[in-house]
C-alpha positions in Angstrom: -61.1 28.3 -52.8 -59.8 25.5 -50.5 -61.6 22.2 -51.0 -61.2 20.5 -47.5 -63.6 17.7 -48.1 -61.3 15.8 -50.5 -59.5 12.9 -48.8 -56.0 14.3 -49.7 -54.1 12.1 -47.3 -55.8 8.9 -48.6 -55.3 9.9 -52.3 -51.6 10.8 -51.7 -50.9 7.5 -49.8 -52.8 5.5 -52.5 -50.9 7.1 -55.4 -47.5 6.6 -53.6 -48.1 2.9 -52.9 -49.3 2.3 -56.5 -46.0 3.6 -57.9 -43.9 1.6 -55.4 -43.0 4.5 -53.1 -43.2 4.6 -49.3 -46.4 6.0 -48.0 -45.4 9.6 -47.2 -48.3 10.1 -44.7 -47.3 7.0 -42.7 -43.7 8.0 -42.9 -44.4 11.5 -41.5 -46.4 10.0 -38.7 -43.6 7.7 -37.7 -41.1 10.6 -37.9 -43.3 12.7 -35.5 -43.1 9.8 -33.0 -39.5 10.8 -32.3 -40.6 14.2 -31.0 -42.9 15.3 -28.3 -46.4 16.1 -29.6 -46.7 19.7 -30.5 -48.9 22.1 -32.5 -46.2 22.8 -35.1 -44.2 19.7 -36.2 -41.7 21.9 -38.1 -41.9 25.5 -39.1 -43.0 26.0 -42.7 -40.3 28.7 -43.1 -37.6 26.2 -42.2 -39.0 23.6 -44.6 -39.1 26.3 -47.3 -35.5 27.2 -46.7 -34.5 23.6 -46.8 -36.4 22.9 -50.0 -34.6 25.9 -51.7 -31.2 24.7 -50.5 -31.8 21.1 -51.6 -33.3 22.2 -54.9 -30.0 23.9 -55.7 -28.2 20.8 -54.4 -30.2 18.6 -56.7 -29.2 20.8 -59.7 -25.6 20.7 -58.4 -25.8 16.9 -58.5 -26.9 16.9 -62.1 -24.3 19.3 -63.3 -21.0 19.3 -61.3 -20.0 15.7 -61.0 -20.4 15.1 -64.7 -18.3 18.2 -65.6 -15.3 18.1 -63.4 -13.2 19.6 -66.2 -14.9 22.9 -65.6 -13.3 25.5 -63.3 -15.6 25.3 -60.2 -15.6 27.4 -57.0 -13.2 26.6 -54.3 -15.6 24.5 -52.2 -16.3 22.2 -55.2 -12.7 21.8 -56.1 -12.0 20.6 -52.6 -15.1 18.7 -51.8 -15.0 16.7 -55.0 -11.3 15.9 -54.8 -10.8 12.4 -53.4 -7.3 13.3 -52.3 -8.5 16.2 -50.2 -9.5 16.1 -46.5 -12.7 18.0 -47.5 -13.8 15.1 -49.9 -17.4 14.1 -49.4 -18.5 10.8 -51.0 -21.6 11.3 -53.2 -22.9 7.7 -53.5 -26.6 7.8 -52.5 -26.7 11.6 -51.8 -29.5 13.0 -53.9 -28.3 16.6 -53.5 -24.7 18.0 -53.5 -24.4 20.9 -51.1 -21.4 22.9 -49.8 -20.6 21.1 -46.5 -16.9 21.8 -46.2 -16.2 25.4 -47.0 -19.2 27.6 -46.3 -17.1 30.7 -46.0 -17.6 34.1 -47.5 -17.2 37.7 -46.6 -19.7 40.5 -47.4 -18.8 44.0 -48.5 -21.3 46.9 -48.5 -22.3 50.2 -47.2 -24.0 51.3 -43.9 -27.8 51.2 -44.1 -27.6 49.6 -47.6 -29.3 46.3 -48.1 -27.2 44.9 -51.0 -24.3 42.7 -49.7 -21.9 41.4 -52.4 -20.0 38.4 -51.1 -16.5 37.0 -51.8 -15.5 33.4 -51.3 -12.2 32.3 -49.7 -10.4 32.3 -53.1 -11.7 35.5 -54.5 -14.9 34.5 -56.4 -17.2 37.6 -56.3 -20.9 37.2 -56.2 -22.1 40.8 -56.5 -25.8 40.3 -56.7 -27.8 38.3 -54.1 -28.1 34.6 -55.0 -26.9 35.2 -58.5 -23.9 34.4 -60.8 -20.3 35.2 -60.0 -17.2 36.7 -61.4 -13.8 35.0 -61.3 -10.4 36.0 -62.6 -7.5 33.8 -63.9 -4.1 34.2 -65.5 -3.0 32.1 -68.4 0.3 32.2 -70.3 1.0 31.4 -73.9 2.7 28.1 -72.9 -0.6 26.7 -71.6 0.0 27.2 -67.8 -2.8 28.7 -65.7 -3.3 30.4 -62.4 -6.8 29.4 -61.3 -7.3 30.6 -57.7 -10.1 28.1 -56.9 -7.7 25.2 -57.7 -4.9 26.4 -55.5 -4.6 24.9 -52.1 -4.0 28.2 -50.5 -4.2 31.9 -51.3 -3.7 35.0 -49.2 -6.9 36.8 -48.2 -7.5 39.6 -45.8 -10.1 42.1 -44.8 -9.4 45.8 -44.6 -11.0 47.2 -41.5 -11.2 50.7 -39.8 -12.8 52.0 -43.0 -15.0 50.8 -45.9 -14.7 47.0 -45.9 -12.5 45.6 -48.6 -11.6 42.0 -49.3 -8.1 41.6 -50.7 -7.2 38.2 -52.3 -3.8 37.4 -53.6 -2.8 34.2 -55.5 0.4 33.1 -57.1 1.5 30.1 -59.2 4.3 29.2 -61.6 5.5 32.7 -62.2 2.0 34.2 -62.4 0.3 36.4 -59.7 -3.1 37.9 -59.3 -4.4 40.4 -56.8 -8.1 41.4 -56.4 -9.6 44.1 -54.2 -13.4 44.0 -53.8 -15.6 46.6 -52.2 -18.9 48.4 -52.5 -18.7 52.1 -53.4 -20.9 54.9 -54.5 -20.2 56.1 -58.1 -22.3 58.7 -59.8 -24.8 58.5 -57.0 -25.3 54.8 -57.5 -24.1 51.8 -55.5 -21.5 49.7 -57.3 -19.6 46.5 -56.5 -16.1 47.1 -57.7 -13.1 44.8 -58.0 -9.7 46.0 -58.9 -7.5 43.3 -60.5 -3.8 43.4 -60.9 -2.2 40.5 -62.9 1.4 39.8 -63.8 3.2 36.9 -65.5 6.8 36.2 -66.2 5.7 34.9 -69.6 3.4 36.5 -72.1 -0.2 35.6 -71.5 -3.6 36.9 -70.6 -5.6 38.2 -67.7 -9.0 36.5 -67.9 -12.2 37.9 -66.3 -14.7 35.0 -66.3 -18.4 35.0 -65.9 -19.5 32.0 -63.9 -23.0 30.4 -63.6 -22.6 29.6 -59.9 -21.9 31.0 -56.5 -20.7 29.6 -53.1 -23.9 27.6 -52.8 -23.8 26.1 -56.3 -25.4 26.6 -59.7 -27.0 30.0 -60.5 -28.2 30.1 -64.0 -26.9 32.3 -66.8 -29.1 32.0 -70.0 -27.6 34.7 -72.2 -24.5 36.9 -72.3 -23.8 39.8 -74.6 -20.7 41.9 -75.0 -22.1 45.3 -75.8 -20.9 47.4 -78.8 -18.2 49.3 -77.0 -16.8 46.1 -75.8 -16.5 47.4 -72.2 -19.7 45.8 -70.8 -21.4 42.5 -70.4 -25.2 42.3 -70.3 -26.2 39.2 -68.3 -29.6 37.6 -68.6 -30.8 40.6 -70.4 -30.7 42.9 -67.4 -27.6 43.0 -65.2 -24.4 44.7 -66.3 -20.7 44.0 -65.7 -18.5 46.9 -66.8 -14.8 46.9 -67.6 -12.4 49.8 -67.3 -10.9 48.9 -70.7 -12.3 47.4 -73.9 -12.0 43.7 -74.1 -9.1 42.5 -76.3 -10.4 38.9 -76.9 -13.7 37.4 -76.0 -15.1 33.9 -75.8 -18.5 32.5 -74.9 -19.6 28.9 -74.4 -22.7 26.9 -73.4 -23.3 23.7 -71.5 -23.1 21.5 -74.6 -19.6 22.8 -75.5 -18.3 22.9 -72.0 -16.7 25.6 -69.9 -15.4 28.6 -71.6 -12.1 27.8 -69.9 -11.6 25.0 -72.5 -11.9 27.5 -75.3 -9.6 30.3 -74.2 -7.0 29.4 -76.9 -9.6 29.1 -79.7 -9.0 31.4 -82.7 -12.7 32.1 -83.2 -14.3 34.7 -80.9 -17.9 35.4 -80.0 -19.6 38.5 -78.7 -22.7 36.8 -77.4 -24.1 33.5 -76.4 -27.1 31.7 -75.1 -27.8 28.5 -73.2 -31.2 27.1 -72.7 -30.0 25.0 -69.8 -28.6 28.1 -68.0 -24.9 27.2 -68.0 -23.6 30.0 -70.3 -20.0 31.1 -69.5 -17.9 34.0 -70.9 -14.3 35.2 -70.7 -13.0 38.7 -71.3 -9.2 38.6 -72.0 -6.5 41.3 -71.7 -3.0 40.9 -72.9 -0.1 40.5 -70.5 3.4 41.3 -71.4 6.2 39.4 -69.6 6.9 41.0 -66.2 4.5 43.9 -66.7 1.6 44.4 -64.4 -1.9 44.8 -65.9 -4.6 46.7 -64.0 -8.3 46.3 -64.7 -11.4 47.5 -62.9 -14.6 45.5 -63.0 -17.8 47.1 -61.8 -21.3 45.7 -61.3 -24.0 48.3 -60.7 -26.4 47.4 -57.9 -29.2 49.4 -59.5 -32.0 47.6 -57.7 -30.6 48.8 -54.3 -31.5 52.1 -52.7 -28.7 54.5 -52.2 -28.4 55.0 -48.4 -28.7 58.5 -46.9 -29.1 60.4 -50.2 -27.4 60.7 -53.6 -24.3 62.6 -52.3 -23.0 59.8 -50.1 -19.3 59.2 -50.1 -18.8 55.6 -49.0 -15.5 56.0 -47.1 -16.8 59.1 -45.3 -20.0 57.4 -44.3 -18.1 54.4 -42.9 -15.8 56.8 -41.0 -18.8 58.5 -39.5 -20.5 55.3 -38.7 -17.5 53.6 -37.1 -16.7 56.7 -35.0 -19.9 56.0 -33.0 -18.6 52.5 -32.0 -17.1 51.6 -28.6 -13.4 51.5 -29.3 -11.1 48.7 -28.2 -7.3 49.0 -27.9 -5.4 45.8 -26.7 -1.9 44.4 -27.4 -3.3 41.2 -29.0 -3.4 42.2 -32.6 -5.5 39.3 -33.7 -8.2 39.8 -31.1 -8.1 43.5 -32.0 -8.6 42.7 -35.7 -11.5 40.3 -34.9 -13.2 43.0 -32.8 -12.9 45.6 -35.5 -14.1 43.2 -38.2 -17.1 42.1 -36.0 -18.1 45.8 -35.6 -18.1 46.1 -39.4 -20.1 43.0 -39.7 -22.7 44.2 -37.3 -23.1 47.5 -39.2 -23.3 45.8 -42.6 -26.1 43.5 -41.4 -28.3 46.1 -39.8 -29.6 48.3 -42.6 -33.0 48.4 -40.8 -33.9 44.8 -39.9 -31.0 42.8 -38.6 -29.8 39.7 -40.5 -27.8 36.7 -39.2 -25.9 36.6 -42.5 -25.5 38.2 -46.0 -26.7 35.2 -48.0 -28.1 31.9 -46.6 -29.6 33.7 -43.6 -30.5 37.0 -45.1 -33.8 37.2 -43.2 -35.1 38.1 -39.8 -35.3 35.9 -36.7 -36.1 37.2 -33.2 -33.6 34.8 -31.7 -30.6 36.0 -33.7 -31.9 39.6 -33.5 -31.9 39.6 -29.7 -28.1 38.8 -29.5 -27.2 41.0 -32.5 -29.1 44.0 -31.2 -27.5 43.5 -27.8 -24.1 43.6 -29.4 -25.0 46.7 -31.3 -26.4 48.3 -28.2 -23.2 47.5 -26.2 -21.1 48.9 -29.0 -23.0 52.2 -28.9 -25.2 52.0 -32.0 -28.4 53.2 -30.2 -30.1 54.5 -33.3 -29.7 51.2 -35.2 -31.2 49.3 -32.3 -34.1 51.7 -31.9 -35.2 51.6 -35.6 -35.2 47.8 -35.6 -37.1 47.6 -32.3 -39.7 49.9 -33.9 -40.4 47.2 -36.4 -41.2 44.6 -33.7 -44.9 45.5 -33.2 -45.7 44.9 -36.8 -44.2 41.4 -36.6 -46.6 40.5 -33.8 -49.8 38.6 -34.3 -53.1 39.8 -32.9 -52.8 37.2 -30.2 -49.5 38.7 -29.1 -47.0 36.2 -30.6 -43.8 37.8 -31.9 -43.5 35.6 -34.9 -40.5 35.0 -37.1 -41.5 31.4 -37.6 -44.1 29.1 -36.1 -43.3 26.6 -33.3 -40.6 28.7 -31.7 -41.8 29.7 -28.2 -38.6 31.7 -27.3 -39.3 34.7 -29.5 -41.6 36.6 -27.2 -39.1 36.5 -24.3 -36.3 37.6 -26.7 -38.3 40.5 -28.0 -39.3 41.7 -24.6 -35.8 41.2 -23.1 -34.0 43.3 -25.8 -36.7 46.0 -25.6 -36.1 46.3 -21.9 -32.4 46.3 -22.2 -32.6 49.2 -24.7 -34.7 51.2 -22.3 -32.3 50.4 -19.4 -29.2 51.5 -21.3 -30.9 54.6 -22.7 -32.6 55.4 -19.3 -35.9 55.9 -21.1 -39.4 54.5 -20.9 -40.7 52.4 -23.8 -42.3 54.3 -26.7 -46.0 54.5 -26.4 -46.2 52.7 -29.8 -44.5 49.7 -28.0 -46.8 49.5 -25.0 -49.6 47.4 -26.6 -47.0 45.1 -28.1 -45.3 44.6 -24.8 -48.5 43.9 -23.0 -49.8 41.5 -25.6 -46.4 39.8 -25.8 -46.3 39.2 -22.0 -49.9 37.9 -21.9 -49.1 35.5 -24.7 -46.4 33.9 -22.6 -48.8 33.6 -19.7 -51.5 32.0 -21.8 -49.0 29.8 -23.6 -47.7 28.1 -20.5 -49.1 24.7 -19.8 -51.2 24.1 -16.6 -49.3 23.6 -13.4 -51.5 20.5 -12.8 -51.6 17.6 -13.2 -48.1 17.3 -11.9 -45.6 16.1 -14.5 -42.0 17.0 -15.5 -43.3 19.6 -18.0 -46.1 21.0 -15.9 -46.2 24.8 -16.1 -43.6 24.9 -18.9 -44.1 26.2 -22.4 -45.5 23.6 -24.9 -43.3 21.3 -26.9 -41.9 23.2 -29.9 -39.2 23.4 -32.4 -37.4 26.2 -30.6 -33.8 26.7 -31.6 -33.5 24.2 -34.4 -30.1 22.8 -33.2 -31.4 21.6 -29.9 -33.2 18.5 -31.3 -36.7 17.3 -32.2 -39.8 19.1 -30.8 -39.6 19.1 -27.0 -40.3 21.0 -23.8 -37.1 23.1 -24.0 -35.9 24.9 -20.9 -34.3 27.4 -23.4 -37.9 28.5 -24.2 -38.9 28.7 -20.6 -35.9 30.8 -19.5 -36.6 33.2 -22.2 -40.3 33.2 -21.2 -39.5 34.0 -17.6 -37.1 36.8 -18.6 -39.7 38.2 -21.0 -42.2 38.4 -18.2 -39.7 40.1 -15.9 -38.8 42.5 -18.7 -42.4 43.3 -19.5 -43.1 43.9 -15.8 -40.3 46.5 -15.6 -41.3 48.1 -18.9 -44.9 48.5 -17.7 -43.6 50.0 -14.5 -41.7 52.6 -16.5 -44.9 53.4 -18.3 -46.6 53.9 -14.9 -48.7 50.7 -15.3 -48.1 49.5 -11.7 -50.9 47.0 -11.4 -50.0 45.2 -14.7 -46.3 45.3 -13.7 -47.0 43.6 -10.4 -49.2 40.9 -12.1 -46.5 40.1 -14.6 -43.8 39.9 -11.9 -46.0 37.4 -10.0 -46.5 35.4 -13.2 -42.7 35.3 -13.7 -42.3 34.0 -10.1 -44.8 31.2 -10.7 -43.2 30.3 -14.0 -39.7 30.2 -12.4 -41.1 27.9 -9.7 -42.5 25.5 -12.3 -39.1 25.4 -14.0 -37.3 24.8 -10.6 -39.7 22.0 -9.8 -39.1 20.4 -13.2 -35.3 20.7 -12.8 -35.5 19.2 -9.3 -37.3 16.1 -10.7 -34.7 15.8 -13.5 -31.8 16.1 -11.1 -33.1 13.2 -9.1 -33.3 11.1 -12.3 -29.9 12.1 -13.6 -28.3 12.1 -10.1 -26.5 15.4 -10.8 -27.7 19.0 -11.0 -26.8 19.6 -14.6 -29.7 20.8 -16.8 -30.6 18.8 -19.9 -32.3 20.4 -22.9 -35.7 19.3 -21.7 -37.2 17.2 -18.8 -37.3 14.2 -21.2 -33.7 14.3 -22.5 -30.5 12.9 -21.2 -27.5 15.1 -21.0 -26.4 15.8 -24.6 -25.2 18.7 -26.7 -28.8 20.1 -26.8 -28.4 21.2 -23.2 -26.3 24.1 -24.5 -29.6 26.0 -24.7 -30.2 25.6 -20.9 -27.2 27.8 -20.0 -29.0 30.8 -21.2 -30.2 31.0 -17.6 -26.7 32.3 -16.9 -25.8 34.1 -20.1 -27.3 36.5 -21.0 -30.3 36.3 -18.8 -28.7 36.0 -15.3 -31.7 34.3 -13.9 -29.4 32.1 -11.8 -26.6 33.2 -9.6 -23.1 32.9 -11.1 -22.2 30.0 -8.8 -25.5 28.1 -9.1 -24.5 24.3 -9.1 -27.0 23.7 -12.0 -25.0 26.0 -14.2 -21.6 25.0 -13.2 -22.3 21.3 -13.5 -23.9 21.9 -16.9 -20.8 23.8 -18.1 -18.5 21.0 -16.8 -20.5 18.3 -18.6 -20.3 20.3 -21.9 -16.6 20.9 -21.5 -15.9 17.3 -20.8 -18.2 15.7 -23.4 -19.0 18.0 -26.2 -15.9 20.0 -27.1 -13.7 19.4 -30.2 -10.6 21.4 -31.1 -11.3 23.6 -28.1 -14.8 24.6 -29.2 -18.3 23.4 -28.6 -19.3 20.7 -31.1 -23.0 20.6 -31.8 -23.8 17.0 -33.0 -27.4 17.9 -33.7 -28.2 19.4 -37.1 -25.1 21.6 -37.2 -22.6 18.8 -36.9 -19.8 21.3 -36.5 -18.0 23.5 -34.0 -20.0 26.6 -33.1 -18.1 29.8 -32.3 -21.0 31.6 -30.8 -22.1 28.7 -28.6 -18.5 28.2 -27.4 -18.6 31.8 -26.3 -21.8 31.2 -24.4 -19.9 28.7 -22.3 -17.0 31.1 -21.9 -19.5 33.7 -20.6 -20.7 31.3 -18.0 -17.1 30.6 -16.9 -16.2 34.3 -16.9 -19.2 35.1 -14.7 -18.2 32.3 -12.3 -14.6 33.4 -12.1 -13.4 30.2 -13.8 -10.1 30.9 -15.6 -11.0 28.4 -18.4 -13.0 31.1 -20.1 -10.0 32.5 -21.8 -9.0 29.2 -23.3 -12.4 29.1 -25.1 -12.0 32.7 -26.3 -8.6 31.8 -27.7 -10.0 28.7 -29.4 -12.7 30.8 -31.1 -10.2 33.4 -32.3 -8.2 30.6 -34.0 -11.4 29.4 -35.7 -11.9 32.7 -37.5 -11.3 32.9 -41.2 -8.5 35.1 -42.6 -11.1 37.9 -43.1 -12.1 37.7 -39.4 -15.4 35.8 -39.9 -17.0 32.7 -38.5 -19.5 30.5 -40.4 -22.4 29.2 -38.3 -20.8 25.8 -37.8 -17.2 24.9 -38.5 -16.0 21.6 -40.1 -13.6 20.0 -37.5 -11.2 18.8 -40.2 -11.2 21.5 -42.9 -11.8 24.4 -40.6 -14.3 25.7 -43.2 -18.0 26.2 -42.7 -20.3 23.1 -42.8 -23.7 24.7 -41.8 -25.6 28.0 -42.3 -24.3 31.2 -43.5 -20.6 31.6 -44.2 -20.5 34.9 -42.4 -22.5 34.4 -39.2 -23.5 37.7 -37.6 -24.6 36.1 -34.3 -21.0 34.8 -34.0 -19.6 38.4 -34.7 -22.1 39.7 -32.1 -20.8 37.2 -29.5 -17.2 38.2 -30.1 -18.1 41.9 -29.4 -20.1 40.9 -26.3 -17.3 38.6 -25.0 -14.6 41.2 -25.2 -16.9 43.9 -23.8 -17.7 41.7 -20.8 -14.0 41.1 -20.2 -13.8 44.8 -19.6 -17.1 45.7 -18.1 -20.2 43.7 -17.3 -23.3 44.0 -15.1 -23.9 41.5 -12.3 -27.1 42.3 -10.4 -26.7 45.8 -9.1 -23.0 45.9 -9.5 -20.8 47.0 -12.4 -17.8 44.6 -12.7 -14.6 45.9 -14.2 -11.6 44.1 -15.8 -12.7 40.6 -14.8 -11.7 39.1 -18.1 -8.3 40.8 -18.7 -5.7 38.0 -19.3 -2.3 38.3 -17.7 -0.6 38.3 -21.1 -2.1 41.6 -21.9 -0.4 43.0 -18.8 3.1 42.0 -19.9 3.5 45.1 -22.0 3.8 48.8 -21.5 1.0 49.4 -24.0 -2.1 50.9 -22.3 -5.3 49.0 -22.7 -8.5 50.8 -23.2 -12.2 50.2 -23.9 -15.0 52.7 -24.4 -17.1 54.7 -24.5 -19.1 51.6 -23.4 -22.8 51.7 -22.7 -24.0 50.0 -19.4 -27.3 49.7 -17.6 -26.3 52.8 -15.5 -24.7 54.9 -18.2 -21.5 55.1 -20.2 -18.0 54.3 -19.0 -14.5 54.5 -20.4 -11.8 52.2 -19.0 -8.0 52.6 -19.2 -5.6 50.0 -17.9 -1.9 51.1 -17.7 1.2 49.2 -16.7 4.3 50.7 -15.2 7.4 49.6 -13.3 9.6 46.6 -13.8 8.5 43.0 -13.9 9.2 42.4 -10.2 7.6 45.6 -9.2 4.9 46.1 -11.7 2.0 48.5 -11.0 -1.2 47.9 -12.8 -3.6 50.8 -12.7 -7.3 50.4 -13.6 -9.0 53.7 -14.0 -12.4 54.7 -15.4 -14.5 57.7 -16.3 -18.3 57.3 -16.0 -21.2 59.3 -17.3 -24.1 58.0 -15.4 -27.8 58.3 -16.0 -28.4 59.1 -12.3 -26.1 58.1 -9.4 -23.0 56.0 -9.9 -23.5 52.2 -9.6 -21.7 50.0 -7.2 -18.4 49.2 -8.9 -16.1 46.2 -8.2 -12.7 45.7 -9.9 -12.0 42.0 -10.4 -8.6 41.9 -12.2 -7.7 38.2 -12.5 -4.9 37.2 -10.1 -5.8 39.8 -7.5 -8.4 40.1 -4.8 -11.6 41.9 -5.9 -11.9 45.5 -4.8 -15.2 47.1 -4.0 -14.9 50.7 -4.9 -16.2 53.6 -2.9 -18.1 56.3 -4.7 -15.2 58.9 -4.7 -12.7 56.4 -6.1 -11.9 56.6 -9.8 -9.0 54.2 -10.1 -7.3 51.3 -8.4 -3.7 50.3 -8.5 -2.5 46.7 -8.1 1.0 45.7 -7.2 2.4 42.4 -6.0 -1.1 41.3 -5.1 -1.7 44.4 -2.9 -4.2 47.0 -4.0 -3.5 50.7 -3.3 -6.5 53.0 -3.6 -5.9 56.6 -4.5 -8.6 59.3 -3.8 -9.9 61.1 -6.9 -12.6 63.7 -7.6 -16.1 62.5 -7.3 -17.6 61.3 -10.6 -19.8 64.0 -11.8 -23.1 63.2 -13.6 -23.1 64.5 -17.2 
């Protein structure tokens, strides 16, 4: 029972002052003065996530800095080294958090929820938010190969099949290779790492159990080497299995220091406990000089459900899944690798719900889901998108709010927009089970809008809210409004597909009124700013938060491609907020954002501004060796400084960016080849993309180059399978005049700036 009559605020303030603390109630009130008044000061979900992160950071601060003789993960070794560019002074910091190398790569199976992660130097965390496994090489003369302490290692991701992270390290005549993947073994999912170690001197391969992961400390209270000496039991439940019996074994606890210190002890132990939770263990295997030693370490993921039945073969299932994807073939090998890796990332993180990451962000947000599902849709994964959309209605409140966390007023627009986009691409009406959710969701937007009178800069907009957390304090964000307008337009068209003409017309009118309110607000703001660029809200100056306002161009296309408000906004961002070629978000993220950089690139591509490709190239350079982007990138270390170390929204934007370079919708026209760079045309290798879903059906595109440099012929041809009639098609190959294509044309040739059309059979509907 809640006792609401007690004066909790008074009691809390009184107790705090009595013990010499700041009054928390007064402090919170002052903090809220820096934001616009709103019904939700900060989402409880975000506070909860922050508390969890900083709770671990508090433990990190109590453990790590006092025990720097331990072998720590790569980020600690760098961030705590005063000679390293990644060094972060600790001073008055209460918590110690990974702010310099938030990078990891997930391995897993399609439709399987468990996602083991590997850090940049090979540390394997097989179970979500748990302990890790590392491997070292030591020789009898006391030299060690410790991957986390090396400045560099070689790491790569195997694509085109089951994802596998391969890490190779070498030091002082010692070498270590690790291959980590998730497989099915005896009808059970298993995280497997194959180690190969070699040393020019006699020594040991060491498999070490570590009480931490890429975020920091993760407790190990007890470890036991089972009787056959081929398996660890960790914390009384989890198992780590070895392909061979352990030859030497050591265990240590917090009081006695890291097990690394005891590797040369004569005494051995088969089990150990640590009340503090900092138990460590090492399984040792003898190395003869110059002879390679192979060892397989497996961690059963028993608590996971085997996807698609007990007979699944992991590699076959990946092959089947990836065969459904839209295929890309380009001469730029790095871009090609990043596309293939991004497709894998999208599949891994869409077991049913879609997640923005395998670890820190392994939960659902409508915002991230809209972009991730759009990428999955454009890549041809219709079934994956549909099953996630089917979960949307159960996430909706009775009042119609599509809720992932309170105070974010963009979610309804995002949910309705992606539902409509699915129906457009599949040429279908929305499921009957969606209809009530669509209607409720649209009505929620209408009710949520503020009154159009009295006249003010925020009249008719959505209320102040937290919105996308990187835009700043609570405010009347245009980002929310643009999504709201698009949501109403989408709901109108969805209702029309269901035959609900009256409701469709009403929602279309509501969208017009909403758009007029936003236009009026922007007009007032432009007079104050003396330029057409759009700030984040009517009460903000131009700053990095305005990145949210360009959603009107991409992906929503609410404004024309050449709208001065969009172009001036892009110019301001490029001139004032870019670092190392990418958009630097000063607020919250304090790093370079790959996915937001690509949003600006999409605006430029749409406007025919050649600078789009410079931004794509910069984003490609920001990718990790395994083809991943963290949410925000440290401008000095190049490592992650915010969010998940494998950000799925960023992978989605890479897929969408390359897709739009080949084929994109603009109004009622299908635009082909508008983002193909000239460098790709300086080779005889054909360029292809498809089968690519569009709003009008599927298309495959082939670009071939023939002739000599001074008489080169570039042929752009396509094959369409349309829902109904073929759309208007325009070929906009950069460097040439656009060509509007007649219905009976199936390819266009470009030579010396002159286009030569060739008649072809009429495209037949399939």
